[in-house]
KELOBA-877592 format. One line per field, with one value per residue (C-alpha): x, y negated, z; residue in one letter. Coordinates in Angstrom, 3 decimals. Each point is the difference from the previous one (the first is absolute). Example, Ala and Ser with C-alpha at 12.3 -4.5 7.8 and 13.67 -1.06 7.14 Angstrom:
<rs>
xx: c(12.300:1.370)
yy: c(4.500:-3.440)
zz: c(7.800:-0.660)
resn: c(A:S)
</rs>
This chain:
<rs>
xx: c(10.613:2.061:-0.509:-0.207:-0.998:-2.976:0.989:-3.529:-2.358:-3.294:-1.533:-2.227:3.177:1.666:-2.996:-0.196:3.659:0.119:-2.603:2.104:3.294:-0.488:-0.691:3.486:1.789:0.164:-0.928:-0.612:1.200:-1.551:2.589:-1.228:1.822:3.196:-0.920:-1.862:-0.420:-0.349:2.470:-0.927:-1.456:1.937:-0.203:-2.064:-1.341:-1.115:3.209:2.049:-1.818:-0.280:3.668:0.498:-2.354:1.610:3.632:-0.697:-1.923:2.694:2.696:-1.949:-0.757:3.135:-2.510:-1.351:-2.905:-3.056:-1.537:-3.248:-0.870:-3.354:-2.715:-2.673:0.105:-3.073:0.299:-2.384:2.393:3.160:1.016:-0.583:-0.291:3.106:2.947:-2.047:-3.026:0.680:0.000:-2.300:-2.382:3.109:2.905:-1.373:-2.982:0.623:-1.831:-3.796:-0.172:2.447:-1.509:-3.280:1.500:2.016:-3.272:-1.971:2.708:0.202:-3.701:-0.125:2.682:-1.707:-3.232:0.147:1.175:-2.827:0.005:0.722:3.395:1.121:2.191:2.747:2.558:1.860:3.604:2.353:3.693:1.886:3.626:1.747:3.470:2.235:2.123:0.373:2.707:-1.766:0.873:-2.548:-3.390:-2.827:-2.633:-3.551:-2.560:-3.949:-3.164:-3.659:-2.306:-3.519:-2.069:-0.582:-3.503:-1.785:-1.314:1.769:-1.075:1.929:1.420:3.217:3.235:1.366:0.877:-2.178:-1.351:-3.424:-0.389:2.250:-2.474:1.557:-0.904:0.213:-2.053:-2.440:0.672:1.923:3.402:-1.175:-2.725:2.427:1.270:3.816:0.207:-2.068:1.948:3.635:-0.690:-0.701:1.446:3.155:1.577:-0.916:1.551:3.153:0.326:-0.420:2.679:2.073:-0.701:1.544:2.810:1.138:-0.450:2.694:2.739)
yy: c(13.363:-2.131:-3.637:-2.140:-3.527:-0.723:-3.339:-1.406:-1.659:1.169:1.989:1.848:1.469:0.949:1.924:1.681:0.882:1.126:2.606:1.828:-0.352:0.788:3.696:0.097:-1.295:-3.652:-2.811:-3.326:-3.104:-3.476:-2.252:-2.844:1.765:-1.008:-2.877:-3.284:-0.979:2.117:-0.001:-1.834:2.156:-1.261:3.096:-0.016:3.645:2.293:1.942:-3.054:-1.398:3.213:0.448:-3.631:0.565:3.393:-1.263:-3.050:2.330:1.981:-2.489:-1.731:2.946:2.372:2.895:1.738:-1.882:0.494:-2.688:0.064:-2.273:0.447:-1.959:-0.208:-0.016:-0.828:0.674:-2.817:-2.282:1.089:1.837:-2.736:-0.352:2.464:-1.031:-3.042:2.245:-1.065:-3.819:0.104:-2.819:-2.020:0.814:-1.856:2.228:2.991:3.090:0.494:-3.380:0.768:3.274:-1.533:-3.230:2.239:2.137:-2.961:-1.469:3.144:0.314:-3.406:0.445:3.012:-1.447:-0.379:3.622:2.965:2.234:2.888:-1.653:-0.666:2.957:-0.390:2.304:-0.625:0.610:1.037:0.241:1.266:-0.399:1.713:-1.150:2.074:-3.024:-3.868:0.956:3.180:0.221:2.696:-0.723:2.230:-1.625:1.378:-1.185:0.870:-1.772:0.166:-0.510:-2.013:-2.902:-3.461:-0.686:-3.312:1.223:0.678:3.268:1.930:-0.506:1.814:-0.601:-3.588:-2.379:0.580:3.511:-1.761:-0.686:3.079:2.413:3.770:1.962:3.326:-0.965:-2.463:-2.396:-2.906:1.000:-1.681:2.235:2.888:1.369:-0.553:3.723:0.137:-3.048:1.319:3.240:-1.741:-3.512:-1.553:0.015:3.427:1.624:-2.136:0.998:3.644:-0.291:-1.578:2.881:2.405:-2.098:-0.618:3.967:0.371:-2.179)
zz: c(16.667:-2.358:0.312:-3.112:-0.379:-2.182:-1.929:0.247:2.440:-1.255:2.690:-2.790:-1.538:3.302:0.959:-3.534:-0.041:3.486:-0.881:-2.625:1.361:3.752:-0.956:-1.497:2.788:-0.693:2.250:-1.726:2.199:-1.276:-1.342:2.128:2.844:-1.896:-2.458:0.660:-3.693:-2.869:-2.867:-3.075:-2.726:-3.109:-2.167:-3.127:0.579:2.643:0.081:0.350:2.695:1.991:-0.329:1.461:2.998:0.733:-0.219:2.215:2.694:-0.030:0.421:2.887:1.991:-0.867:-0.621:-2.835:-1.319:-2.110:-2.455:-1.935:-2.785:-1.358:-1.885:-2.275:-3.945:-1.836:-3.662:-1.140:1.600:-1.461:3.246:2.241:2.995:-0.011:2.364:0.958:1.370:3.812:-0.921:-2.977:1.421:1.626:2.564:2.911:0.744:2.599:1.116:-0.945:-1.387:-2.432:-1.044:-0.440:-1.801:-2.423:-0.691:-0.755:-2.433:-1.926:-0.301:-1.312:-2.556:-1.391:-0.172:-3.696:-0.750:-0.398:2.853:-2.065:-0.884:3.467:0.302:2.786:1.879:3.290:-0.227:2.922:-0.043:3.116:0.640:2.754:0.988:2.097:0.895:-1.342:-2.447:-1.170:-3.914:-0.566:1.861:-0.532:-2.203:-0.331:-1.956:-0.563:-1.526:0.652:-2.837:0.530:-1.068:1.600:0.931:1.207:3.246:2.956:1.891:3.031:3.387:-0.553:-1.426:-0.927:-2.945:-3.192:1.265:0.379:-3.746:-1.368:-1.329:0.513:-3.147:1.521:2.986:-1.453:2.862:0.911:1.608:3.058:0.549:0.164:3.562:0.523:-0.416:-3.353:-1.188:0.683:-1.801:-3.230:0.161:-1.800:3.334:1.102:-3.260:0.465:3.558:-1.066:-2.348:2.703:2.350:-2.648:-0.646:3.580:0.620:-2.538:1.383)
resn: c(M:K:K:V:V:L:A:S:G:N:A:G:K:L:K:E:F:G:Q:C:L:T:P:V:G:I:E:L:I:P:Q:D:Q:F:I:T:Q:E:V:E:E:T:G:L:S:F:V:E:N:A:I:I:K:A:R:Y:A:A:Q:M:S:G:M:P:A:L:A:D:D:S:G:L:E:V:D:A:L:G:G:A:P:G:I:Y:S:A:R:Y:A:G:S:S:L:T:G:Q:Y:K:D:A:A:N:C:A:Q:L:V:K:D:L:A:P:I:P:S:A:Q:R:S:A:R:F:Q:C:V:L:V:Y:M:R:H:A:K:D:P:T:P:L:I:C:Q:A:S:W:E:G:M:I:V:D:S:A:K:G:E:H:G:F:G:Y:D:P:I:F:Q:V:L:E:K:D:C:R:A:A:Q:L:T:P:K:E:K:I:A:I:S:H:R:G:K:A:L:A:K:L:Q:K:A:L:A:E:I)
</rs>
């Protein structure tokens, strides 16, 4: 198994990534084994932030690193929360409290918008760095279309999953099992692209 540092402290991401990458011989190591404080995300796009995180994790660990920058884009809000998805309701919250607060803030901001006009999508950008000075990192991107609804449902997933209506399944993302979600989600699609890219290097 090839050891790769995952540039994230998110347990949900670690689990989802592991499901896809373990079968192709990659063992993900959480970055908190090497890093006590996460790097500041100063980029203005998902791509920039993913590169910043991957390069920092590779530098601090001396190992290959994989970073994900993902978030939710709501058309009626001009693409918000976008790169600020994880801290939409404030940067001081953590864990389930943060997820619930972010969902509540989004529902509040969409209150004046008719339900039929709440189209949204999850975006995911994955960056794989062979080493900290890698000049040509692997970059894989994918999206997942849906709608934002007021009522939260489901016990799986994390983040905005309870209020993200999946069009092809007619349910909330949080109602999908991990296996169902990874097969159709933005992260699952990006991981499939990454698997293919890794097989070619």
